[in-house]
SEBABA-883801 format. One record per atom (N, C-alpha, C): x, y, z. Coordinates in steps of 0.05 Angstrom, whole numbers, plus 32768, in hexadecimal, padded with zeros to 4 digits. Layout:
<atoms>
XYZ
...
</atoms>
This chain:
<atoms>
8AA08EFA8D99
8AB78EDE8D9D
8AA98ECF8DAB
8AAB8EB68D94
8A998E9F8D9A
8AA98E8F8DA3
8A9B8E758DAF
8AAC8E578DC3
8AA88E438D9D
8ABC8E408D97
8AB48E248D84
8ABE8E078D91
8AB98DF28D83
8AC68DDB8D89
8AE58DE48D8B
8AFC8DCC8D8E
8B0F8DD48D87
8B198DC98D69
8B078DB58D64
8B138DA48D4E
8B0E8DB88D32
8AFE8DD78D38
8AFB8DE98D25
8B0E8DF38D1E
8B1B8E018D3A
8B368E0F8D43
8B498E068D32
8B548DE68D39
8B648DD98D2E
8B668DDB8D17
8B488DDB8D08
8B4B8DD18CE6
8B4E8DEA8CDA
8B498E098CE3
8B518E1A8CE1
8B6C8E258CE4
8B788E1E8CFE
8B9F8E1B8CFC
8BA98E0F8CE8
8B978DF88CEA
8BA88DE28CCC
8BAF8DF38CB5
8B8F8E008CAD
8B918E088C8C
8B9E8E1F8C8F
8BA38E2B8CA8
8BAB8E468CA6
8BCE8E428C9E
8BE08E2F8CB7
8BF78E2B8CA9
8BFD8E188C89
8BE48E0F8C7F
8BF38E048C64
8BEE8E1B8C51
8BD38E2D8C5F
8BD68E4A8C47
8BF48E558C49
8C048E5D8C67
8C158E608C6B
8C2E8E5A8C5B
8C2E8E3E8C64
8C488E288C50
8C448E2F8C30
8C2A8E338C29
8C298E398C03
8C3A8E538C04
8C2B8E6B8C0C
8C348E798C1B
8C1B8E968C03
8C0A8E8F8BFE
8BEF8E9C8BF6
8BD18E848BF1
8BC38E918BF3
8BA48E8B8BEC
8BA88E8E8BD0
8B9A8E758BBA
8B928E758B9D
8B758E8D8BA0
8B848E9A8B8E
8B698EA88B85
8B698EC28B9A
8B7A8EC48BB1
8B768EE08BC4
8B8F8EEA8BC3
8B8B8F058BC5
8BA18F138BD1
8BA98F168BE7
8BBA8EF58BF1
8BC48F0A8C0E
8BDC8EF18C03
8BEE8EFE8C21
8C128EFA8C1C
8C0B8EE48C46
8C258ED78C46
8C318ECE8C5A
8C238EDE8C78
8C258EF48C76
8C1E8F098C8B
8C038F138C8B
8BF58F188C6F
8BDB8F158C7A
8BC68EF88C81
8BD38EE48C7A
8BC68EC98C7F
8BD38ECE8CA6
8BE48ED38CA6
8BEF8EC38CC1
8BD28EE78CD0
8BCA8EFB8CCB
8BC68F0A8CD8
8BA58F018CDE
8B998EF98CBC
8B838EFD8CB6
8B748ED78CCE
8B8B8EC48CCE
8B898EA98CDF
8B888EB68CFD
8BA28ECB8D03
8B968ECD8D20
8B838EDC8D20
8B6C8EEF8D1E
8B628EF58D15
8B418EE58D25
8B458ED58D08
8B2B8EB68D0A
8B2D8EAB8D22
8B418E9D8D23
8B438E9A8D4B
8B3D8EA18D5F
8B478EB48D5D
8B3A8ECA8D77
8B1A8ED08D6A
8B0C8ECB8D5D
8AF58ED58D57
8AE88EB48D5E
8B008E9E8D66
8AF28E898D61
8AF48E7E8D80
8B008E928D96
8AF48E918DAD
8B188E808DB7
8B298E728DA5
8B448E668DAC
8B548E6F8DBE
8B578E918DB8
8B628EA48DC9
8B508EBE8DD0
8B508EC48DE6
8B4C8EE98DE1
8B608EF68DD8
8B598F148DD4
8B638F2A8DC7
8B778F328DD9
8B868F368DF4
8B8C8F3C8E06
8BA68F218E03
8B9A8F058E01
8BAD8EED8E0E
8BB48EF08DDE
8BAA8EF38DD7
8BBC8EFB8DBA
8BD78F0C8DBB
8BC48F248DC8
8BE48F3B8DCD
8C018F338DDC
8BF58F228DF4
8C028F1C8DF9
8C158F0D8DEE
8C0B8EF88DDF
8C1A8EE18DCA
8C3C8EF48DC1
8C2E8F048DB7
8C448F148DAA
8C598F198DB2
8C7D8F0D8DB0
8C8D8F1B8DC9
8C988F2E8DB9
8C988F3F8DCE
8CA48F678DC8
8CC08F5F8DB4
8CD68F598DCD
8CED8F4B8DCF
8CF48F4F8DA6
8CE68F368DA0
8CEB8F2A8D86
8CE68F428D70
8CCE8F538D79
8CC18F5D8D64
8CD18F798D68
8CDB8F848D74
8CEC8F9B8D7F
8D078F908D6D
8D0F8F7D8D7D
8D358F6E8D70
8D2B8F6F8D4D
8D118F658D46
8D178F688D24
8D158F8B8D16
8D018F948D27
8CFF8FAA8D1F
8D138FB28D1E
8D298FBD8D36
8D3E8FD48D36
8D518FCB8D25
8D588FAA8D20
8D698FA98D0B
8D608FA98CEB
8D4F8FAA8CEA
8D448FB08CCF
8D4C8FD08CC5
8D478FE68CE5
8D4B8FFF8CD5
8D6F8FF98CDE
8D828FF18CE6
8D958FEF8CE9
8DA38FE98CCA
8D978FD18CBE
8D9C8FC78CA4
8D938FDC8C8E
8D7F8FE98C97
8D7F8FFB8C7A
8D88900F8C7C
8D9B901C8C99
8DAB902D8C95
8DC790278C88
8DD290118C8C
8DE690008C80
8DE190098C6B
8DCC8FF98C5B
8DC18FFE8C41
8DC890188C2F
8DB390308C43
8DBB90428C33
8DD990488C37
8DEA904A8C4F
8DF990598C45
8E0D904C8C2E
8E0B90338C2B
8E1D901F8C17
8E2A900D8C1F
8E2790078C39
8E3C8FF78C48
8E398FD38C3F
8E218FCB8C32
8E1E8FAE8C1F
8E2E8FB58C14
8E2F8FC68C01
8E3B8FCC8BE4
8E5B8FCD8BE1
8E5E8FDC8BF9
8E7B8FE08BF9
8E8B8FC78C00
8E7F8FBB8C19
8E8C8F9B8C22
8E8F8F928C15
8E748F908C01
8E788F798BED
8E8B8F778BD6
8E968F9A8BCB
8EA48F9F8BB6
8EC58F988BC7
8EC48FA78BDC
8EDF8FA28BE5
8EE88F838BE4
8EDC8F718BF1
8EE08F538BF6
8EE48F468BD9
8ED98F4A8BBE
8EDA8F4C8BA5
8EF28F578B98
8F018F6A8B9E
8F118F708B9D
8F308F668B9F
8F2D8F458BB6
8F438F368BB5
8F438F268B9D
8F388F1F8B95
8F408F108B77
8F288F138B6A
8F2F8F018B4F
8F288F008B37
8F208EEA8B25
8F2A8ED38B3D
8F238EB98B35
8F138EA88B37
8EFF8E988B2A
8EEE8E8E8B29
8EED8E828B46
8EFC8E728B4B
8EF88E5F8B65
8F068E6F8B7C
8F0C8E888B85
8F138E9C8B93
8EF88EB28B99
8EEC8EB38B84
8ED28ECD8B80
8EBA8EB38B94
8EBB8EA48B87
8EAB8E8E8B9B
8EB38E8A8BA8
8EC98E888BBC
8ED18E808BD8
8EC38EA08BEA
8ECD8EB48BDF
8ED08ED78BEE
8EB38ED98BE9
8E9E8ED78BD6
8E848EDE8BD0
8E788ECC8BE7
8E7D8EB38BEE
8E7B8EA88C08
8E768EAA8C20
8E9E8EA88C24
8EA28EBC8C38
8E928EDB8C49
8E978EE28C36
8E928EF88C2B
8E748F018C42
8E598EFA8C2B
8E448EEF8C32
8E3F8EEE8C46
8E4B8ED58C4E
8E458EC78C6B
8E488ECE8C82
8E648EDF8C83
8E688EF68CA5
8E5B8F088CA0
8E4C8F138C88
8E358F2F8C85
8E238F268C92
8E198F058C88
8DFE8F028C99
8E028EF78CB7
8E148EF48CB6
8E168EE88CDE
8E0F8F018CF0
8E158F178CEC
8E0B8F2B8CF2
8DF38F438CEB
8DED8F438CD4
8DDC8F518CC4
8DBC8F448CBF
8DAC8F458CB8
8D9B8F2F8CAF
8D998F308C94
8D958F0F8C8B
8DA08F018C72
8D908F0B8C65
8D818F128C69
8D658F198C49
8D748F2E8C3D
8D818F4C8C4C
8D8D8F628C4A
8DA98F598C33
8DB68F4C8C3A
8DCC8F3D8C34
8DC48F2E8C10
8DA98F1D8C18
8DA78F0B8BF8
8D9C8F2B8BE6
8D8D8F358BF4
8D818F528BE8
8D988F608BD3
8DAF8F668BE4
8DC28F7C8BD6
8DDB8F6A8BCA
8DDE8F558BD2
8DFA8F4D8BC5
8DF28F3C8BA8
8DD68F318BA7
8DD08F208B8C
8DD78F428B76
8DCA8F4B8B70
8DCE8F638B5B
8DEA8F678B48
8E008F618B67
8E148F6E8B6A
8E2A8F5A8B5E
8E148F398B64
8E268F208B56
8E208F218B3B
8E0D8F218B2D
8E038F1F8B11
8E148F2D8B09
8E148F468B0B
8E2C8F558AFD
8E428F568B01
8E598F4F8B12
8E6A8F478B19
8E6C8F298B06
8E5F8F158B09
8E5E8EFF8B00
8E638EFF8AD8
8E4D8F158AD4
8E488F1C8ABE
8E678F2C8AAA
8E728F388AC1
8E7E8F4B8AB0
8E9F8F3C8AB3
8EA18F1F8AC1
8EBB8F0D8AB8
8EB08EF88AAE
8E9A8EFA8A9E
8E878EE48A88
8E868EC28A96
8E828EBF8AB9
8E7E8EB28AC9
8E5E8EA88AC9
8E5A8E8F8ACC
8E408E848AD1
8E338E8B8AE9
8E1F8E988AEC
8E1E8EAB8AFC
8E158E948B1B
8DFF8E828B0F
8DF48E678B14
8E028E588B2F
8E218E538B36
8E2C8E478B4C
8E2C8E668B58
8E348E7C8B54
8E318E8E8B65
8E228E9C8B77
8E038EA28B61
8DF18EA18B70
8DED8E958B89
8DEF8E748B8A
8DED8E5D8B94
8DFB8E628BAE
8E118E728BAB
8E258E778BBD
8E198E868BCF
8E0B8EA08BC6
8DFC8EB98BD4
8DE88EAC8BE2
8DD18E9E8BDC
8DBB8E8D8BE0
8DCA8E7E8C04
8DDD8E6B8BF9
8DDE8E578C15
8DEC8E6C8C23
8E078E7F8C25
8E1C8E8C8C30
8E038E938C49
8DF28EA88C3B
8DDD8EB68C50
8DCD8EAA8C5D
8DCF8E918C57
8DB78E818C73
8DD18E758C7C
8DE38E658C73
8DF88E5C8C7E
8E0A8E6F8C97
8E098E838C91
8E218E968C9F
8E068EA98CAF
8DEF8E9C8CAF
8DE58EB28CC1
8DDA8EA28CDE
8DDF8E888CDA
8DE18E6F8CEC
8DF68E7B8D0B
8E088E898D00
8E158E8C8D14
8E128E9E8D26
8DFE8EB78D31
8DF98ECB8D3E
8DDD8EC38D43
8DCC8ED88D5B
8DB98ED88D63
8DA88EF08D4D
8DB38F008D49
8DA88F1E8D32
8DAF8F108D15
8DBC8EF88D0D
8DC38EF08CEF
8DA78EE78CDF
8D908EE88CEF
8D798EE48CDD
8D608EDC8CEE
8D468EE98CE7
8D2D8EDD8CFB
8D288ECA8D0A
8D338EB68CFA
8D258E988D1B
8D3F8EA08D2E
8D528EA48D27
8D6D8EA48D43
8D5B8EB88D55
8D528ECF8D44
8D4E8EE78D57
8D3A8EDE8D6E
8D278EC88D5D
8D118EC08D75
8D1A8EAB8D85
8D348E998D85
8D3F8E8B8D8B
8D458E998DA3
8D578EA38DA2
8D638EB08DB5
8D578ECA8DC9
8D318ED18DB9
8D298EDE8DC4
8D1D8ECA8DE3
8D138EAD8DD4
8D008E9B8DE9
8D198E8B8DF8
8D348E898DF3
8D488E778E0C
8D538E828E15
8D5E8EA68E07
8D6A8EB28E1E
8D878EAD8E1A
8D9D8E9F8E08
8DB58E8C8E09
8DBD8EAA8E05
8DD78EB58E0A
8DDC8ED28E06
8DF18EC38DE8
8DEA8EE38DE2
8E058EED8DC5
8E1D8EDA8DBF
8E2D8EDD8DD5
8E448ED18DD2
8E428EB18DD7
8E2B8EAD8DE5
8E338E8C8DE5
8E2A8E7F8DCD
8E0F8E918DC8
8E038E7D8DA5
8E138E848D8E
8E2A8E938D97
8E398E9E8D76
8E4F8E818D7F
8E568E818D93
8E6F8E6B8D9D
8E648E4A8D95
8E4B8E4B8D98
8E3C8E2C8D8A
8E3C8E298D76
8E378E378D67
8E288E3E8D46
8E3F8E488D33
8E498E568D38
8E698E6A8D20
8E748E4E8D15
8E798E3D8D2D
8E8D8E258D1E
8E788E1B8D05
8E5E8E138D0E
8E528E0B8CFD
8E4E8E168CE2
8E478E2E8CDE
8E498E488CC6
8E628E468CC4
8E748E4C8CC9
8E918E428CBD
8E978E2B8CA8
8E978E1B8CBA
8EA28DFF8CB0
8E878DFA8C94
8E648E078C99
8E588DFE8C8E
8E598E178C69
8E648E308C77
8E698E3E8C54
8E888E2B8C47
8E998E258C5B
8EAC8E108C45
8E9C8DF78C3B
8E898DED8C42
8E838DD48C2F
8E738DD58C1F
8E668DF68C20
8E5C8DFB8C05
8E648E068BF1
8E7B8E148BF8
8E988E148BDD
8E9F8DF58BDA
8EA78DED8BEA
8EB18DCE8BDE
8E908DC28BCD
8E7A8DC38BD8
8E668DB18BCB
8E5F8DC88BA5
8E608DE08BA9
8E668DEF8B93
8E7E8DE78B7C
8E938DE08B8B
8EAE8DD98B7C
8EA68DC08B74
8E998DAB8B77
8E958D958B71
8E808D948B5A
8E678D9A8B5B
8E4E8DAD8B46
8E588DBD8B2A
8E688DCF8B2A
8E678DDB8B16
8E7F8DDB8B16
8E928DCE8B0B
8EB48DD18B01
8EBC8DED8AF4
8EA98DFB8AEA
8EB68E188ADF
8EB78E298AFC
8EB88E208B11
8EBF8E2F8B23
8EE28E2C8B2E
8EDF8E128B24
8EFB8E028B31
8F168E1D8B28
8F168E298B15
8F2F8E2D8B0E
8F3E8E4B8B1F
8F4F8E4C8B1D
8F618E638B2C
8F748E758B1E
8F658E778B03
8F6E8E898AF2
8F618EA18AF6
8F788EB88AF6
8F638ED48AEB
8F4A8EDB8AD9
8F3B8EE48ADB
8F2C8EF48ADC
8F358F0A8AC4
8F2D8F188AAA
8F338F2C8AAC
8F248F418ABC
8F308F598AC2
8F2D8F6E8AD7
8F078F6E8AD3
8EF78F718AE3
8EDD8F758ADE
8EDD8F938AE0
8EBF8FA28AD7
8EB28FBB8ADB
8EA38FB78AEC
8EAD8FC38B03
8EA18FBF8B19
8E8F8FD88B24
8E738FCC8B2D
8E5F8FEB8B2F
8E6890048B45
8E62901F8B36
8E7290308B46
8E6490318B61
8E7590338B75
8E7090338B91
8E6490488B97
8E51904B8BA5
8E3D905C8BAF
8E3F905D8BD2
8E4E906E8BDE
8E4A906C8C01
8E3B90848C07
8E3190888C17
8E2A90AD8C24
8E3E90A48C3D
8E5490BC8C37
8E6790B38C56
8E5490C28C6D
8E4C90D68C6F
8E4890DA8C97
8E3690C38C9C
8E1A90C68C8E
8E1290A28C93
8E1D908B8C92
8E2F908E8C82
8E4390718C86
8E50906A8CA4
8E5F90858CA6
8E6890818CC5
8E5E90888CE1
8E3F90938CDC
8E3890958CEB
8E3390738CF9
8E1D906A8CDF
8E12904F8CE5
8E27903D8CF0
8E40903C8CE3
8E5690248CE6
8E5B90228D05
8E60903B8D10
8E5C90458D35
8E4E90398D3D
8E3290408D39
8E1D903A8D49
8E1B90168D45
8E1E90178D2E
8E1A8FF88D24
8E328FE88D36
8E448FED8D38
8E658FE78D4A
8E5C8FE88D69
8E538FFC8D72
8E478FFC8D93
8E2D8FE48D8E
8E198FE38D83
8E098FBF8D80
8E138FAF8D80
8E288FA48D72
8E358F8E8D75
8E448F8E8D8E
8E568F9E8D97
8E608FA38DAD
8E4C8FA18DC2
8E378FAC8DC3
8E228FA18DDB
8E118F7E8DD8
8E118F748DBB
8E098F5E8DCA
8E228F4A8DCC
8E308F598DCF
8E5A8F468DD4
8E598F418DF1
8E4B8F5C8DF9
8E5A8F5A8E19
8E368F538E2C
8E288F458E1E
8E128F3D8E1B
8DF78F4E8E2E
8DF38F6B8E23
8DDF8F7F8E1F
8DC68F6E8E17
8DAE8F788E1F
8D9E8F668E17
8D938F718E00
8D8B8F5D8DE6
8D918F5F8DCD
8D7F8F718DC3
8D698F6F8DCF
8D4C8F7F8DC1
8D538FA58DC7
8D558FA68DE1
8D5D8FC28DEB
8D788FC98DE0
8D858FC58DD6
8DA18FC58DC8
8DA38FD58DB7
8D8A8FBF8DA8
8D888FCC8D89
8D6C8FDD8D82
8D5E8FE18D91
8D4A8FF28D98
8D5990128D98
8D7090138DA9
8D7E90258DA6
8D8A902A8D97
8D9890168D8B
8DAF90278D72
8D9A90288D56
8D8590208D56
8D76902D8D48
8D6390458D52
8D6790468D61
8D5590688D6A
8D6B907A8D61
8D8D907A8D67
8D9C90878D66
8DA7908B8D48
8D99907B8D2F
8D9C907A8D1A
8D88908A8D0A
8D7A90898D17
8D62909B8D11
8D5890AC8D17
8D6C90BE8D2C
8D6B90E08D30
8D8790E98D12
8D7790EA8D04
8D8D90F78CE9
8D7D910D8CD8
8D9391208CD4
8D8891328CC0
8D8F91268CA2
8D95910D8C9A
8DA191058C82
8D8C90FD8C75
8D7990E98C81
8D6E90D88C70
8D5190DE8C76
8D4690DF8C66
8D2190DA8C74
8D1590D08C76
8D0990CC8C98
8D0490B08C9F
8CEF909F8C90
8CDE90B18C82
8CCA909A8C6C
8CEA908B8C62
8CFA90928C5C
8D0990798C46
8D1190648C54
8D1490668C6C
8D29905B8C87
8D0F904B8C81
8CF290568C91
8CE1903E8C9D
8CD290308C79
8CDD90388C61
8CCD90298C4E
8CDE900D8C4E
8CF0900A8C54
8D028FF58C57
8D008FDD8C75
8CF38FE58C7B
8CE88FD28C93
8CD78FC48C8F
8CD48FA78C87
8CBD8F928C84
8CAD8F8A8C9A
8CA08FA38C95
8C868FA38CA8
8C748F8E8CA1
8C6E8F798C83
8C648F698C8A
8C708F4F8C99
8C898F538C9E
8C988F3E8CA3
8C998F458CC9
8C928F578CD1
8C8D8F588CEE
8C6A8F578CF3
8C5B8F5A8CDD
8C3E8F558CE0
8C3A8F328CE2
8C488F298CD2
8C498F058CD4
8C538EFF8CE4
8C688F028CF6
8C6F8F078D0C
8C578EFE8D1A
8C558F198D21
8C3F8F198D37
8C248F038D35
8C208F048D1B
8C058EF08D17
8C198ED48D1F
8C2E8EC78D15
8C2C8EB08D24
8C378EAE8D41
8C3B8EBD8D48
8C3A8EBE8D67
8C238EB78D69
8C108ECA8D69
8BF78EBD8D6D
8BEA8EA48D67
8BF18E938D4D
8BEB8E838D48
8BFA8E698D57
8C148E758D60
8C1A8E588D6A
8C158E548D89
8C0B8E768D93
8BF68E6A8DB1
8BE38E5A8DAD
8BD38E648D95
8BC18E508D90
8BC48E308D90
8BDF8E348D7A
8BE28E088D7E
8BE48E068D9D
8BF78E128DB1
8BF78E078DCD
8BDF8E078DD3
8BD28E168DCF
8BAF8E1D8DD5
8BA88DFD8DDD
8BA98E008DC9
8B978DE58DBD
8BAC8DC58DBD
8BC08DC98DCA
8BCD8DAB8DC8
8BDA8DA78DB5
8BD08DAF8D99
8BD98DA98D7E
8BFA8D978D81
8C078D9B8D8D
8C2C8D8F8D7A
8C2E8D718D96
8C1B8D6F8DA1
8C248D568DB4
8C308D468DB7
8C278D448D99
8C358D228D80
8C4C8D298D81
8C5D8D3F8D7E
8C778D428D6F
8C898D4B8D92
8C7B8D418DA7
8C8A8D498DC1
8CA88D2D8DC2
8C9A8D168DBD
8CAE8D088DC7
8CC28D0E8DB7
8CC48D118D8E
8CDA8D1C8D7C
8CED8D2B8D84
8CDC8D498D8C
8CF18D618D97
8CFC8D5D8DAA
8CF78D488DBD
8D078D4B8DD5
8D238D3E8DD1
8D2B8D2C8DBA
8D3C8D288DB9
8D518D348DA1
8D6D8D3B8DA4
8D718D508D8D
8D6C8D478D6D
8D788D298D68
8D6D8D268D4B
8D538D2C8D3F
8D398D198D50
8D258D1E8D55
8D218D3D8D48
8D278D5C8D61
8D1D8D718D55
8D2E8D7E8D3C
8D4E8D748D3B
8D548D7D8D20
8D438D758D08
8D3A8D588D07
8D298D4F8CE9
8D0D8D5E8CF1
8D018D5F8D00
8CE48D688D07
8CE48D888CFF
8CF98D958D05
8D018DB58D05
8D0B8DBA8CE6
8D168DA08CDC
8D1B8DA88CB5
8D088DA08CAB
8CFA8D918CAE
8CD68D868CA5
8CCA8DA38CAF
8CC18DA78CBD
8CAD8DBF8CC7
8CB48DD88CB6
8CD38DDF8CBA
8CDC8DF78CA7
8CD48E008C8A
8CD28DD88C79
8CD58DE58C66
8CBE8DD98C59
8CAB8DD48C69
8C838DDD8C70
8C7A8DED8C6E
8C7E8E018C7A
8C7C8E178C87
8C8C8E2C8C8A
8CAD8E338C86
8CBD8E428C83
8CC18E388C9E
8CE08E4A8CA1
8CF78E458CBF
8CE58E578CD7
8CDA8E6D8CD6
8CCA8E808CE7
8CB08E718CFA
8CA78E688CE6
8C908E588CFC
8C938E498D01
8CA98E398CF0
8CAF8E218CFD
8CC08E258D18
8CD58E3D8D1F
8CCD8E3F8D37
8CC18E408D51
8CB68E518D48
8C978E5C8D54
8C8E8E468D61
8C8A8E358D4C
8C788E208D56
8C848E058D65
8CA88E0A8D65
8CA98DEF8D68
8CBC8DF88D89
8CBD8E098D8C
8CCA8E1A8DAC
8CB78E148DC1
8C988E168DCA
8C8F8E108DDC
8C8B8DF08DE1
8CA28DE38DD4
8CAC8DC38DDB
8CC08DBF8DEC
8CDA8DDC8DEF
8CE98DDF8DF3
8CEB8DEF8E09
8CFA8DD48E26
8D0E8DF18E3F
8D148E018E31
8D138E1F8E4A
8D238E358E3D
8D3E8E2C8E48
8D4A8E198E5B
8D5D8E118E5D
8D6E8DFE8E54
8D618DF38E2F
8D638DDF8E32
8D7B8DEF8E0D
8D8E8DFB8E16
8DA18DFD8E02
8DA98DF08DEA
8DAC8DD98DF0
8DB98DC98DD3
8DA18DD38DCB
8D838DC78DC6
8D6E8DC48DC0
8D6D8DE38DAB
8D6B8DF68DBC
8D6A8E0F8DA8
8D7B8E168D9A
8D938E078D97
8DA88E0F8D90
8DA68E008D70
8D948DE58D70
8D928DD48D62
8D7C8DE28D52
8D6A8DE98D5F
8D498DF08D51
8D608E068D47
8D6D8E168D4E
8D778E2D8D3C
8D818E2D8D23
8D918E1E8D22
8DA88E108D13
8D918E018D00
8D808DF38D01
8D738DD98CF4
8D5C8DEF8CDB
8D578E008CF5
8D3A8E138CE0
8D538E1D8CD2
8D638E338CD4
8D708E468CC5
8D848E348CA1
8D868E168CA5
8D998E0A8C9E
8D838DFA8C88
8D688DF38C97
8D578DEA8C82
8D568DFE8C67
8D538E0F8C6F
8D528E2B8C56
8D588E208C3F
8D6F8E0F8C45
8D868E0A8C27
8D798DF68C1C
8D638DE68C22
8D5B8DD18C19
8D508DDC8BF7
8D428DE88C02
8D2F8DEF8BE3
8D338E0E8BDC
8D278E168BC4
8D258E338BBE
8D148E418BDE
8D028E388BD9
8CE58E358BE6
8CF28E3D8C0B
8D018E348C0F
8D0C8E2E8C2B
8D158E438C3F
8D138E5A8C2E
8D218E748C37
8D1E8E828C30
8D148E9F8C47
8D108EB98C2D
8D268EC58C22
8D438EBF8C2B
8D4F8EC78C23
8D5E8EBF8C07
8D4F8EA58C04
8D558E958BE8
8D428EA28BD0
8D2A8EA78BD7
8D118EB28BCC
8D238ECE8BC4
8D2A8EE18BD4
8D308EF98BD3
8D488EF48BBA
8D628EE88BBD
8D728EE68BA7
8D668EDC8B90
8D508EC68B87
8D4B8EC48B75
8D3C8ED78B69
8D298EE38B7D
8D1F8F018B65
8D318F178B5F
8D4C8F1E8B70
8D5B8F2C8B69
8D6C8F228B4F
8D6C8F0D8B4F
8D838F058B35
8D748F018B20
8D4B8EFF8B1A
8D438EFE8B0B
8D3D8F198AFF
8D3C8F288B12
8D328F448B0A
8D4F8F578B03
8D638F478B04
8D878F538AF3
8D808F3A8ADD
8D748F328ADA
8D728F198ABD
8D838F088AB7
8D7D8EFE8AD7
8D868EE08AD8
8D788EC78AF3
8D788EAE8ADD
8D6B8EA68AE3
8D708E928AF3
8D688E878B0A
8D708E728B2A
8D578E5E8B23
8D598E478B1B
8D3D8E348B15
8D3F8E228B39
8D268E208B33
8D1B8E0C8B5B
8D3D8DEB8B53
8D3C8DDD8B42
8D4E8DC58B40
8D6A8DCD8B3B
8D778DE98B35
8D8E8DF88B36
8D968DF68B56
8D7F8E058B68
8D868E048B84
8D7E8DEA8B8E
8D788DD98B89
8D698DBC8B99
8D878DAC8B98
8D8F8DB08B82
8DAC8DA08B72
8DBC8DA48B87
8DBF8DBB8B8F
8DD28DC68B9F
8DCE8DC58BBC
8DAD8DCB8BC8
8DA88DCF8BDF
8DA78DB98BF0
8D9D8DA78BE0
8D928D858BEF
8DB28D818BFF
8DBD8D778BEE
8DD98D778BFD
8DED8D848C10
8DDF8D998C0B
8DF98DB18C1B
8DE38DA98C36
8DC68DAC8C2E
8DB58DB38C4A
8DC08D8E8C5B
8DBF8D818C4F
8DC58D6B8C55
8DE78D6C8C6C
8DF98D6E8C5C
8E178D6E8C66
8E158D888C82
8E0E8D9B8C7C
8E038DAF8C8B
8DF48DAB8CAC
8DE08D958CA9
8DD08D968CBE
8DE48D7D8CCF
8DEC8D6E8CC4
8E068D528CCA
8E188D5D8CDE
8E1E8D758CCF
8E388D808CD8
8E248D8C8CF5
8E128D9C8CFB
8DFB8DAD8D0A
8E048D948D1C
8DF88D788D16
8DEC8D678D2E
8E118D648D40
8E1A8D5D8D2E
8E3D8D4F8D3A
8E468D698D43
8E488D7E8D45
8E4C8D8C8D58
8E438D918D6B
8E288D958D6E
8E158D9A8D81
8E198D7F8D93
8E168D6E8D8C
8E0F8D5E8D9D
8E228D438DA5
8E288D3F8D90
8E458D268D8D
8E578D3B8D9F
</atoms>
């Protein structure tokens, strides 16, 4: 390891975050996970941190919580829970407006308790198939899925990775976080339905469509029952205030003790790249703190409005997870309002553009695979006003 001038280290950090924001390096087979890992290795080699300091920078609570929730989600998916829940929701109505409302609410509620990326992946093909069978334009319903996965996940600490980070850094109890931000999620979902009602006149009808040919429901009853029991106990542990990471870890361990599903199938569903990316970003964040590169942002993030604006901008430049990791160092552990603004702002900023959140990209890719195109401009026409309205709602609710 060598010790180099700080300006060289700062330049490496700047290039790293630029590449991370783009998501790739032209001409090289690298994604965000490998960019974060390579950047961390280079900075350790340049002497910004020692290897021990880099290892200590990785937050074990966050990694364990995220890994455990991925295992729980994998079992719920294999058992058929998500398809079962969505199909039951869709049996309540066949009108275009009713379907829009139920898809929004159903996806939003599920996203509040389970990682939103999973919901986007599961619900998109079902939505495309359903709208086709009802001869409806799939675009507003796909936008509803994309928006609701982000807005619904605002409500709880287990809804998305950035909330998991905020919970780990701030120590805010699960109930307190939900009481503060669940109203934002509920009202935000209502704003989303209203906006789609304005943008797409064809969804306003309350007249029932012909009965759709719903896909055949496949569930694995023994696995489903066990998984629902374990998940119910896990949510109970969250509610009564038991440690989040430890509770999720035990739930994942209980599910992994099984005779029915090969462990390879479950572990293949774990997003190891995301865990590697998180680990690399923890190291990059410690490097930023060592070099004191965010000193100029301190006056901004000490004010609620400034913190919200900076969070939205940074989240759309480098994505919401690294934005939270970068900005958390300037927020005192007991500043609950600031932590809530950081969580809500980084999540709701994901609706601004098609590239603002992983859930959006998953929706687009899954829709394309199913033969339906959702363009950048179609999303921006919806996402820009939705983001503005939900951010104003968040500020009004938490600050005023």
